[in-house]
DRENSE-702477 format. One record per residue (C-alpha): chain; z, y, x; residue number from 1; residue in three letters. Coordinates in Angstrom, 2 decimals. Example, Ala and Ser with C-alpha at 12.3 -4.5 7.8 and 13.67 -1.06 7.14 Angstrom:
2
SITE  chain       pz       py       px  resi  resn
SITE      A     7.80    -4.50    12.30     1   ALA
SITE      A     7.14    -1.06    13.67     2   SER
This chain:
446
SITE  chain       pz       py       px  resi  resn
SITE      A   -10.37     4.34     6.15     1   UNK
SITE      A   -10.19     5.26     9.35     2   UNK
SITE      A    -9.84     8.98     8.12     3   UNK
SITE      A    -7.16     7.95     5.69     4   UNK
SITE      A    -5.49     5.12     7.37     5   UNK
SITE      A    -6.74     3.52     8.70     6   UNK
SITE      A    -4.77     2.85     5.64     7   UNK
SITE      A    -4.45     2.29     8.89     8   UNK
SITE      A    -6.18     5.99     9.28     9   UNK
SITE      A    -8.00     7.32    12.03    10   UNK
SITE      A    -5.35     7.93    14.36    11   UNK
SITE      A    -6.83     9.29    17.69    12   UNK
SITE      A    -4.68    11.28    20.34    13   UNK
SITE      A    -4.94    14.67    19.01    14   UNK
SITE      A    -5.25    17.77    21.36    15   UNK
SITE      A    -5.83    21.35    20.52    16   UNK
SITE      A    -9.60    22.19    20.36    17   UNK
SITE      A   -10.83    25.29    22.15    18   UNK
SITE      A   -12.95    27.12    19.62    19   UNK
SITE      A   -15.53    29.86    20.15    20   UNK
SITE      A   -14.49    33.41    19.63    21   UNK
SITE      A   -15.47    33.29    15.93    22   UNK
SITE      A   -12.17    34.32    14.50    23   UNK
SITE      A   -11.66    30.61    13.43    24   UNK
SITE      A    -8.65    29.65    15.23    25   UNK
SITE      A    -7.15    26.15    16.27    26   UNK
SITE      A    -3.69    25.48    17.33    27   UNK
SITE      A    -0.85    22.88    17.14    28   UNK
SITE      A     1.89    22.90    14.59    29   UNK
SITE      A     4.16    24.78    16.90    30   UNK
SITE      A     2.38    28.06    16.54    31   UNK
SITE      A     1.62    28.01    12.89    32   UNK
SITE      A     3.03    30.87    10.52    33   UNK
SITE      A     1.61    30.51     7.08    34   UNK
SITE      A     2.78    34.03     6.25    35   UNK
SITE      A     1.08    36.04     9.16    36   UNK
SITE      A    -1.67    38.44     8.62    37   UNK
SITE      A    -4.21    39.11    11.64    38   UNK
SITE      A    -3.87    42.87    10.61    39   UNK
SITE      A    -4.35    45.22     7.66    40   UNK
SITE      A    -7.66    43.82     6.81    41   UNK
SITE      A    -7.41    39.99     7.31    42   UNK
SITE      A    -5.24    37.27     5.91    43   UNK
SITE      A    -4.56    33.88     7.72    44   UNK
SITE      A    -4.85    30.69     5.81    45   UNK
SITE      A    -3.62    27.67     7.55    46   UNK
SITE      A    -5.49    24.27     7.19    47   UNK
SITE      A    -3.80    21.10     8.78    48   UNK
SITE      A    -5.54    17.89     9.48    49   UNK
SITE      A    -4.96    14.84    11.83    50   UNK
SITE      A    -8.52    13.93    13.10    51   UNK
SITE      A    -9.64    15.84    16.30    52   UNK
SITE      A   -13.07    14.59    15.72    53   UNK
SITE      A   -13.75    16.03    12.11    54   UNK
SITE      A   -11.84    19.21    13.23    55   UNK
SITE      A   -14.98    19.97    15.27    56   UNK
SITE      A   -17.02    19.87    11.92    57   UNK
SITE      A   -14.49    22.21    10.28    58   UNK
SITE      A   -14.94    24.67    13.18    59   UNK
SITE      A   -18.36    24.99    12.27    60   UNK
SITE      A   -17.79    25.33     8.76    61   UNK
SITE      A   -15.17    27.91     8.96    62   UNK
SITE      A   -17.37    30.07    11.23    63   UNK
SITE      A   -19.76    30.16     8.35    64   UNK
SITE      A   -17.17    30.92     5.83    65   UNK
SITE      A   -15.55    33.63     7.80    66   UNK
SITE      A   -18.99    35.39     8.09    67   UNK
SITE      A   -19.05    35.65     4.23    68   UNK
SITE      A   -15.31    36.41     3.96    69   UNK
SITE      A   -14.46    39.02     6.42    70   UNK
SITE      A   -10.93    39.53     5.24    71   UNK
SITE      A    -9.80    35.74     5.88    72   UNK
SITE      A    -9.05    33.83     8.94    73   UNK
SITE      A    -8.79    30.19     8.77    74   UNK
SITE      A    -6.37    28.68    11.29    75   UNK
SITE      A    -6.89    24.83    11.90    76   UNK
SITE      A    -3.75    23.13    12.88    77   UNK
SITE      A    -4.10    19.52    14.39    78   UNK
SITE      A    -1.03    17.16    13.84    79   UNK
SITE      A    -1.21    13.63    15.27    80   UNK
SITE      A    -1.36    11.05    12.78    81   UNK
SITE      A     1.90     9.33    14.17    82   UNK
SITE      A     3.68    12.63    13.37    83   UNK
SITE      A     1.80    13.73    10.62    84   UNK
SITE      A     3.53    12.43     7.58    85   UNK
SITE      A     7.22    13.06     8.99    86   UNK
SITE      A     6.28    16.50     9.87    87   UNK
SITE      A     4.65    17.19     6.61    88   UNK
SITE      A     7.70    15.91     4.57    89   UNK
SITE      A    10.00    18.22     6.63    90   UNK
SITE      A     7.68    21.11     6.22    91   UNK
SITE      A     7.03    20.81     2.38    92   UNK
SITE      A    10.87    20.72     2.12    93   UNK
SITE      A    11.53    23.82     4.29    94   UNK
SITE      A     8.66    25.68     2.71    95   UNK
SITE      A     6.70    25.92     5.98    96   UNK
SITE      A     3.80    23.79     5.13    97   UNK
SITE      A     0.23    24.78     5.66    98   UNK
SITE      A    -1.46    26.62     2.98    99   UNK
SITE      A    -4.04    23.59     2.80   100   UNK
SITE      A    -3.50    20.19     4.34   101   UNK
SITE      A    -5.40    16.83     4.46   102   UNK
SITE      A    -3.74    14.02     2.57   103   UNK
SITE      A    -4.48    10.31     1.70   104   UNK
SITE      A    -3.82     8.15    -1.52   105   UNK
SITE      A    -0.64     6.79    -0.10   106   UNK
SITE      A     1.06    10.14     0.41   107   UNK
SITE      A    -0.21    12.76    -2.25   108   UNK
SITE      A     1.80    11.37    -5.28   109   UNK
SITE      A     5.25    12.43    -4.29   110   UNK
SITE      A     4.00    16.12    -3.53   111   UNK
SITE      A     2.24    16.23    -7.02   112   UNK
SITE      A     5.03    14.95    -8.86   113   UNK
SITE      A     7.50    17.39    -7.31   114   UNK
SITE      A     5.29    20.51    -8.07   115   UNK
SITE      A     4.28    21.26    -4.53   116   UNK
SITE      A     0.57    21.17    -4.90   117   UNK
SITE      A    -2.05    23.36    -6.81   118   UNK
SITE      A    -3.73    21.93    -9.74   119   UNK
SITE      A    -7.28    22.26    -8.24   120   UNK
SITE      A    -8.95    20.40   -11.35   121   UNK
SITE      A    -7.87    23.57   -13.37   122   UNK
SITE      A    -8.39    26.28   -10.62   123   UNK
SITE      A   -11.72    24.80    -9.44   124   UNK
SITE      A   -13.15    23.47   -12.54   125   UNK
SITE      A   -16.66    24.70   -12.19   126   UNK
SITE      A   -16.88    22.95    -8.83   127   UNK
SITE      A   -15.33    19.49    -9.44   128   UNK
SITE      A   -18.50    18.13   -11.08   129   UNK
SITE      A   -20.20    17.93    -7.77   130   UNK
SITE      A   -17.62    16.03    -6.04   131   UNK
SITE      A   -17.67    12.09    -5.36   132   UNK
SITE      A   -16.19    10.79    -8.54   133   UNK
SITE      A   -14.54     7.75    -7.15   134   UNK
SITE      A   -12.51    10.04    -4.75   135   UNK
SITE      A   -11.74    12.44    -7.72   136   UNK
SITE      A   -10.31     9.47    -9.56   137   UNK
SITE      A    -8.05     8.63    -6.53   138   UNK
SITE      A    -6.48    12.06    -6.50   139   UNK
SITE      A    -6.17    12.23   -10.34   140   UNK
SITE      A    -2.56    11.75   -11.56   141   UNK
SITE      A    -1.10    12.32   -14.95   142   UNK
SITE      A    -4.41    13.68   -16.05   143   UNK
SITE      A    -4.76    16.18   -13.34   144   UNK
SITE      A    -6.79    16.62   -10.22   145   UNK
SITE      A    -4.69    17.55    -7.20   146   UNK
SITE      A    -7.16    17.21    -4.17   147   UNK
SITE      A   -10.75    18.53    -3.22   148   UNK
SITE      A   -12.50    15.40    -1.82   149   UNK
SITE      A   -13.34    15.98     1.74   150   UNK
SITE      A   -14.78    12.57     3.04   151   UNK
SITE      A   -15.01     9.14     1.82   152   UNK
SITE      A   -15.59     5.46     3.14   153   UNK
SITE      A   -16.34     2.18     1.80   154   UNK
SITE      A   -16.77    -1.26     3.49   155   UNK
SITE      A   -19.84    -3.09     4.68   156   UNK
SITE      A   -20.49    -5.82     7.27   157   UNK
SITE      A   -21.51    -4.90    10.99   158   UNK
SITE      A   -23.43    -7.73    12.66   159   UNK
SITE      A   -24.53    -8.60    15.99   160   UNK
SITE      A   -28.11    -9.20    15.59   161   UNK
SITE      A   -28.52   -11.60    18.59   162   UNK
SITE      A   -25.66   -13.77    17.72   163   UNK
SITE      A   -26.49   -14.28    13.93   164   UNK
SITE      A   -29.99   -14.97    14.95   165   UNK
SITE      A   -28.91   -17.77    17.44   166   UNK
SITE      A   -26.68   -19.39    14.71   167   UNK
SITE      A   -29.45   -19.02    12.15   168   UNK
SITE      A   -27.18   -17.13     9.85   169   UNK
SITE      A   -28.31   -14.51     7.13   170   UNK
SITE      A   -25.59   -11.92     7.08   171   UNK
SITE      A   -26.91   -10.31     3.92   172   UNK
SITE      A   -26.08   -13.00     1.57   173   UNK
SITE      A   -22.65   -14.39     2.49   174   UNK
SITE      A   -20.33   -15.61    -0.33   175   UNK
SITE      A   -16.88   -17.01    -0.08   176   UNK
SITE      A   -15.01   -19.10    -2.59   177   UNK
SITE      A   -11.54   -20.34    -2.38   178   UNK
SITE      A   -12.53   -23.67    -4.09   179   UNK
SITE      A   -14.91   -24.50    -1.19   180   UNK
SITE      A   -17.89   -26.64    -1.82   181   UNK
SITE      A   -21.59   -25.62    -1.77   182   UNK
SITE      A   -20.82   -22.18    -3.38   183   UNK
SITE      A   -18.95   -21.05    -0.30   184   UNK
SITE      A   -21.70   -20.10     2.37   185   UNK
SITE      A   -19.48   -17.76     4.26   186   UNK
SITE      A   -17.07   -20.27     6.04   187   UNK
SITE      A   -20.06   -22.47     7.09   188   UNK
SITE      A   -21.57   -19.21     8.69   189   UNK
SITE      A   -18.39   -18.19    10.26   190   UNK
SITE      A   -17.93   -21.77    11.71   191   UNK
SITE      A   -21.41   -21.43    13.09   192   UNK
SITE      A   -20.80   -18.22    14.70   193   UNK
SITE      A   -17.54   -19.15    16.40   194   UNK
SITE      A   -18.06   -20.73    19.92   195   UNK
SITE      A   -15.55   -22.19    22.54   196   UNK
SITE      A   -15.73   -21.62    25.94   197   UNK
SITE      A   -17.80   -24.81    26.62   198   UNK
SITE      A   -20.35   -23.78    23.98   199   UNK
SITE      A   -19.38   -25.82    21.03   200   UNK
SITE      A   -19.49   -24.20    17.73   201   UNK
SITE      A   -16.51   -24.59    15.19   202   UNK
SITE      A   -18.95   -26.43    12.97   203   UNK
SITE      A   -19.37   -28.93    15.62   204   UNK
SITE      A   -16.88   -32.06    16.34   205   UNK
SITE      A   -16.21   -31.26    19.96   206   UNK
SITE      A   -15.19   -27.72    19.23   207   UNK
SITE      A   -11.74   -26.68    20.61   208   UNK
SITE      A    -9.77   -23.92    19.23   209   UNK
SITE      A    -7.51   -23.34    22.47   210   UNK
SITE      A   -10.44   -21.69    24.22   211   UNK
SITE      A   -12.74   -19.50    22.08   212   UNK
SITE      A   -15.32   -17.06    23.71   213   UNK
SITE      A   -16.81   -15.87    20.50   214   UNK
SITE      A   -15.29   -15.48    16.96   215   UNK
SITE      A   -17.25   -15.33    13.75   216   UNK
SITE      A   -15.40   -12.84    11.61   217   UNK
SITE      A   -12.73   -10.24    11.88   218   UNK
SITE      A   -10.15   -11.72     9.44   219   UNK
SITE      A    -6.92    -9.80    10.07   220   UNK
SITE      A    -4.14    -7.74     8.36   221   UNK
SITE      A    -6.56    -4.84     7.79   222   UNK
SITE      A    -5.86    -3.96     4.31   223   UNK
SITE      A    -8.72    -1.69     3.30   224   UNK
SITE      A   -11.53    -3.67     5.41   225   UNK
SITE      A   -10.36    -7.20     4.80   226   UNK
SITE      A    -7.66    -8.41     2.57   227   UNK
SITE      A    -7.89    -6.07    -0.27   228   UNK
SITE      A   -11.47    -6.64    -0.50   229   UNK
SITE      A   -11.01   -10.40    -0.85   230   UNK
SITE      A    -8.42    -9.95    -3.31   231   UNK
SITE      A   -10.77    -7.63    -5.38   232   UNK
SITE      A   -13.59    -9.88    -5.01   233   UNK
SITE      A   -11.53   -12.82    -6.31   234   UNK
SITE      A   -10.51   -10.75    -9.39   235   UNK
SITE      A    -7.00   -10.18    -8.01   236   UNK
SITE      A    -4.80    -7.16    -8.10   237   UNK
SITE      A    -2.35    -5.49    -5.80   238   UNK
SITE      A    -0.76    -2.95    -7.98   239   UNK
SITE      A     0.20    -2.28   -11.65   240   UNK
SITE      A     0.81     1.28   -12.28   241   UNK
SITE      A     2.93     2.64    -9.39   242   UNK
SITE      A     4.40    -0.78    -8.59   243   UNK
SITE      A     3.17    -3.58    -6.42   244   UNK
SITE      A     1.99    -6.83    -7.97   245   UNK
SITE      A     0.39    -9.14    -5.45   246   UNK
SITE      A     2.40   -12.17    -6.65   247   UNK
SITE      A    -0.43   -13.45    -8.85   248   UNK
SITE      A    -2.69   -16.57    -8.64   249   UNK
SITE      A    -6.02   -14.88    -7.67   250   UNK
SITE      A    -4.35   -12.72    -5.21   251   UNK
SITE      A    -2.68   -15.65    -3.72   252   UNK
SITE      A    -5.84   -17.48    -3.48   253   UNK
SITE      A    -7.69   -14.71    -1.64   254   UNK
SITE      A    -5.01   -14.23     0.77   255   UNK
SITE      A    -4.69   -17.85     1.51   256   UNK
SITE      A    -8.35   -17.96     2.25   257   UNK
SITE      A    -8.17   -15.02     4.79   258   UNK
SITE      A    -5.05   -16.50     6.38   259   UNK
SITE      A    -6.72   -19.85     6.84   260   UNK
SITE      A    -9.77   -18.27     8.44   261   UNK
SITE      A    -7.36   -17.41    11.32   262   UNK
SITE      A    -4.82   -20.32    11.50   263   UNK
SITE      A    -6.69   -23.31     9.94   264   UNK
SITE      A   -10.35   -22.60    10.61   265   UNK
SITE      A   -10.00   -20.59    13.77   266   UNK
SITE      A   -13.11   -18.45    13.07   267   UNK
SITE      A   -10.92   -15.18    13.50   268   UNK
SITE      A    -8.80   -13.98    16.29   269   UNK
SITE      A    -5.06   -14.95    16.26   270   UNK
SITE      A    -2.76   -12.49    14.23   271   UNK
SITE      A    -0.65   -12.39    17.41   272   UNK
SITE      A    -3.48   -10.37    18.86   273   UNK
SITE      A    -4.35    -8.18    15.80   274   UNK
SITE      A    -1.23    -7.57    13.80   275   UNK
SITE      A    -0.19    -4.80    16.44   276   UNK
SITE      A    -3.84    -3.64    17.43   277   UNK
SITE      A    -5.78    -2.55    14.50   278   UNK
SITE      A    -8.73    -1.85    16.85   279   UNK
SITE      A    -8.61    -5.27    18.53   280   UNK
SITE      A   -11.38    -6.83    16.50   281   UNK
SITE      A   -13.68    -3.73    16.68   282   UNK
SITE      A   -13.36    -3.96    20.47   283   UNK
SITE      A   -14.22    -7.49    20.40   284   UNK
SITE      A   -17.42    -6.73    18.38   285   UNK
SITE      A   -18.41    -3.97    20.76   286   UNK
SITE      A   -17.93    -6.42    23.70   287   UNK
SITE      A   -20.22    -8.90    21.95   288   UNK
SITE      A   -17.34   -11.39    21.39   289   UNK
SITE      A   -17.29   -11.13    17.47   290   UNK
SITE      A   -20.47   -11.69    15.33   291   UNK
SITE      A   -19.43   -10.32    12.09   292   UNK
SITE      A   -17.19    -7.21    11.59   293   UNK
SITE      A   -16.42    -6.06     8.27   294   UNK
SITE      A   -15.45    -2.40     8.33   295   UNK
SITE      A   -16.03     1.24     7.34   296   UNK
SITE      A   -18.22     3.95     8.39   297   UNK
SITE      A   -15.18     5.27    10.47   298   UNK
SITE      A   -16.33     2.78    13.05   299   UNK
SITE      A   -19.91     3.93    13.11   300   UNK
SITE      A   -19.70     6.31    16.20   301   UNK
SITE      A   -17.37     4.13    18.27   302   UNK
SITE      A   -19.83     1.10    17.91   303   UNK
SITE      A   -22.98     3.39    18.42   304   UNK
SITE      A   -21.46     4.79    21.42   305   UNK
SITE      A   -20.22     1.44    23.06   306   UNK
SITE      A   -22.29    -1.53    21.80   307   UNK
SITE      A   -24.69    -2.66    24.44   308   UNK
SITE      A   -26.55    -4.87    21.90   309   UNK
SITE      A   -28.71    -4.45    18.72   310   UNK
SITE      A   -26.55    -4.49    15.48   311   UNK
SITE      A   -26.98    -3.73    11.97   312   UNK
SITE      A   -25.40    -3.34     8.64   313   UNK
SITE      A   -25.29    -5.72     5.65   314   UNK
SITE      A   -23.33    -5.73     2.37   315   UNK
SITE      A   -19.76    -6.77     2.51   316   UNK
SITE      A   -18.92   -10.45     1.94   317   UNK
SITE      A   -19.26   -11.39    -1.72   318   UNK
SITE      A   -16.48   -13.27    -3.67   319   UNK
SITE      A   -16.37   -15.10    -7.00   320   UNK
SITE      A   -15.87   -11.82    -8.83   321   UNK
SITE      A   -18.83   -10.11    -6.90   322   UNK
SITE      A   -18.75    -7.58    -4.08   323   UNK
SITE      A   -15.75    -5.69    -4.77   324   UNK
SITE      A   -14.49    -3.38    -2.04   325   UNK
SITE      A   -12.13    -0.46    -1.44   326   UNK
SITE      A   -13.33     3.00    -1.60   327   UNK
SITE      A   -10.88     5.48    -0.05   328   UNK
SITE      A   -11.18     9.25     0.54   329   UNK
SITE      A    -9.37    12.07     2.19   330   UNK
SITE      A    -8.61    15.06     0.18   331   UNK
SITE      A    -7.61    18.90     0.89   332   UNK
SITE      A    -4.66    19.83    -1.24   333   UNK
SITE      A    -3.26    23.33    -1.73   334   UNK
SITE      A     0.32    24.06    -1.26   335   UNK
SITE      A     1.93    25.51    -4.50   336   UNK
SITE      A     4.19    27.68    -2.35   337   UNK
SITE      A     1.37    29.46    -0.40   338   UNK
SITE      A     1.91    33.32     0.05   339   UNK
SITE      A    -1.89    33.74    -0.20   340   UNK
SITE      A    -2.93    31.84    -3.33   341   UNK
SITE      A    -6.22    33.87    -4.06   342   UNK
SITE      A    -7.40    33.41    -0.57   343   UNK
SITE      A    -6.25    29.72    -0.27   344   UNK
SITE      A    -8.18    29.05    -3.53   345   UNK
SITE      A   -11.20    30.56    -1.87   346   UNK
SITE      A   -10.90    28.33     1.13   347   UNK
SITE      A   -10.46    25.30    -1.02   348   UNK
SITE      A   -13.52    26.21    -3.05   349   UNK
SITE      A   -15.56    26.51     0.25   350   UNK
SITE      A   -14.11    23.13     1.31   351   UNK
SITE      A   -15.44    21.57    -1.98   352   UNK
SITE      A   -18.96    23.05    -1.66   353   UNK
SITE      A   -22.01    21.53    -0.05   354   UNK
SITE      A   -22.38    24.38     2.38   355   UNK
SITE      A   -18.48    23.77     3.40   356   UNK
SITE      A   -18.95    20.10     3.93   357   UNK
SITE      A   -22.41    19.96     5.51   358   UNK
SITE      A   -21.25    20.04     9.14   359   UNK
SITE      A   -19.00    16.89     8.31   360   UNK
SITE      A   -22.16    15.08     7.04   361   UNK
SITE      A   -24.87    16.45     9.34   362   UNK
SITE      A   -22.55    15.66    12.38   363   UNK
SITE      A   -22.36    12.11    11.45   364   UNK
SITE      A   -18.61    12.15    10.93   365   UNK
SITE      A   -18.08    10.85     7.68   366   UNK
SITE      A   -19.52    10.63     4.17   367   UNK
SITE      A   -18.81    13.97     2.61   368   UNK
SITE      A   -16.75    14.40    -0.65   369   UNK
SITE      A   -19.48    16.64    -2.19   370   UNK
SITE      A   -22.42    14.33    -3.35   371   UNK
SITE      A   -25.13    16.84    -2.72   372   UNK
SITE      A   -24.27    17.08     1.13   373   UNK
SITE      A   -24.21    13.26     1.38   374   UNK
SITE      A   -28.07    12.94     2.45   375   UNK
SITE      A   -27.01    14.72     5.69   376   UNK
SITE      A   -25.01    11.77     6.80   377   UNK
SITE      A   -27.53     9.36     5.83   378   UNK
SITE      A   -30.25    11.34     7.79   379   UNK
SITE      A   -28.00    11.69    10.95   380   UNK
SITE      A   -27.53     7.89    11.02   381   UNK
SITE      A   -31.05     7.26    10.07   382   UNK
SITE      A   -32.04     9.12    13.34   383   UNK
SITE      A   -29.73     6.70    15.30   384   UNK
SITE      A   -31.82     3.90    13.76   385   UNK
SITE      A   -28.86     2.94    11.36   386   UNK
SITE      A   -29.40     2.27     7.48   387   UNK
SITE      A   -25.99     3.19     6.01   388   UNK
SITE      A   -27.14     2.30     2.65   389   UNK
SITE      A   -24.60    -0.79     2.31   390   UNK
SITE      A   -21.77     1.63     2.33   391   UNK
SITE      A   -23.36     3.79    -0.38   392   UNK
SITE      A   -24.07     0.54    -2.50   393   UNK
SITE      A   -20.45    -0.47    -2.03   394   UNK
SITE      A   -19.16     2.92    -3.29   395   UNK
SITE      A   -21.50     2.53    -6.51   396   UNK
SITE      A   -20.51    -0.89    -7.68   397   UNK
SITE      A   -17.20    -2.37    -8.87   398   UNK
SITE      A   -14.32    -1.20    -6.43   399   UNK
SITE      A   -10.82    -2.09    -5.77   400   UNK
SITE      A    -8.23     0.92    -5.86   401   UNK
SITE      A    -6.16     1.63    -2.98   402   UNK
SITE      A    -2.54     1.73    -3.91   403   UNK
SITE      A    -1.36     5.18    -5.21   404   UNK
SITE      A     2.22     6.64    -6.33   405   UNK
SITE      A     4.74     8.99    -5.31   406   UNK
SITE      A     6.64     6.22    -3.17   407   UNK
SITE      A     3.83     3.81    -2.30   408   UNK
SITE      A     3.98     4.56     1.30   409   UNK
SITE      A     7.59     3.54     1.52   410   UNK
SITE      A     6.86     0.39    -0.47   411   UNK
SITE      A     3.91    -0.70     1.93   412   UNK
SITE      A     6.31    -0.10     4.93   413   UNK
SITE      A     8.70    -2.25     3.56   414   UNK
SITE      A     5.92    -4.93     2.78   415   UNK
SITE      A     4.57    -4.73     6.26   416   UNK
SITE      A     6.79    -7.06     8.26   417   UNK
SITE      A     6.52    -9.54     5.56   418   UNK
SITE      A     2.67    -9.67     5.43   419   UNK
SITE      A     2.55    -9.91     9.38   420   UNK
SITE      A     4.38   -13.11     9.08   421   UNK
SITE      A     2.04   -14.40     6.51   422   UNK
SITE      A    -0.92   -13.68     8.74   423   UNK
SITE      A     0.77   -15.32    11.62   424   UNK
SITE      A     0.99   -18.35     9.56   425   UNK
SITE      A     4.90   -18.54     9.87   426   UNK
SITE      A     5.60   -17.66     6.06   427   UNK
SITE      A     3.73   -19.52     3.32   428   UNK
SITE      A     1.44   -17.10     1.35   429   UNK
SITE      A     3.03   -17.64    -2.07   430   UNK
SITE      A     6.61   -17.30    -0.70   431   UNK
SITE      A     5.52   -14.30     1.53   432   UNK
SITE      A     3.73   -12.32    -1.37   433   UNK
SITE      A     6.66   -12.87    -3.77   434   UNK
SITE      A     8.91   -11.45    -1.16   435   UNK
SITE      A     6.66    -8.61    -0.04   436   UNK
SITE      A     6.23    -7.66    -3.72   437   UNK
SITE      A    10.09    -7.61    -4.19   438   UNK
SITE      A    10.62    -5.51    -0.97   439   UNK
SITE      A     7.94    -3.12    -1.80   440   UNK
SITE      A     9.13    -2.35    -5.43   441   UNK
SITE      A    12.68    -2.03    -4.12   442   UNK
SITE      A    11.68     0.60    -1.62   443   UNK
SITE      A     9.75     2.45    -4.16   444   UNK
SITE      A    12.72     2.65    -6.34   445   UNK
SITE      A    15.27     3.75    -3.60   446   UNK
């Protein structure tokens, strides 16, 4: 999700937003003080996040909240993604963390297990029935719900209408199969959509992979948008309990297929260009140099603002086990050490309400975590001429779980260089996944 990841998460350069004089303050982490009151009549509740664009929606939301709760000021703290998790760890240990803060699935477990979070499932039991169930499941650990769902994303297929029409490809019915043959309609489509600088398609004998002007698909090391979805749609697994388990036959098949799209079939950009630049394939799509771009709603605004061609959305690529994609979500969690528990719970309750999340939806920023507010997001994009129903369909069908656990982030970090070598084609898939599993689980146990 770009908002959670962009697992890679949405790491935009973050600057303090200047807000209207409404009582809702925005500042950097350097001027936060979770214990300060604004006077005898008001209490400050601090709220930390990493996305400056969604912060604009929260600005509107908290203005409405403060009109109804005259004794509470909500202070929004923006911390850049690149600094977010290190600073969060330090602040939680020091007891200086914000009263409420954003988290993703890779990082919340350790704080839940160490008693640093409020049990929102108990405290807000009346509200949780209206929250997106798939996100509720992500933040439920040991039978308790620790986060209030804020936004969610799933995966669909962006396509360049002109390019798919020229190649006579129907992007709505593409299926991949590791065994190949007639059941695999995706690879032939990707080959027809890949064109060298002379104009030969990858499906034609004269095609040369040395000079490609247009790629068919965005196969890359993007876990949420690409390889976890291929693993899930092949019936593979990535995790058992809190440990990594990618070294299994169906996962190996799926990763081999994705890697072959890059290094054997040449229908996707080189991993040398995408391993260190997670936005490379999106940029190619926006520039008209990539026909099919499998990704999440976190890229809607960038594509809408920058693409100079007609584009649409189709369901994600289907595999032997069906269309099985990752649904990820960002949650707001409350610090168990807050000095203002009653006020913090009031803000958390607001953040879990349709009214509180309406600005996120109606501004087109993300699907909200409250289901009754979801139509606002749908309507926003409908006005832009975009049907976002493929994302909704992906979130209601069979899904593939993003890894969770108290040390999953450390494990993923240890696995990353090995996975990059696999995608570069320098390490065989079977050998690499076995090594990645071993390294990831060793890091979890440290």
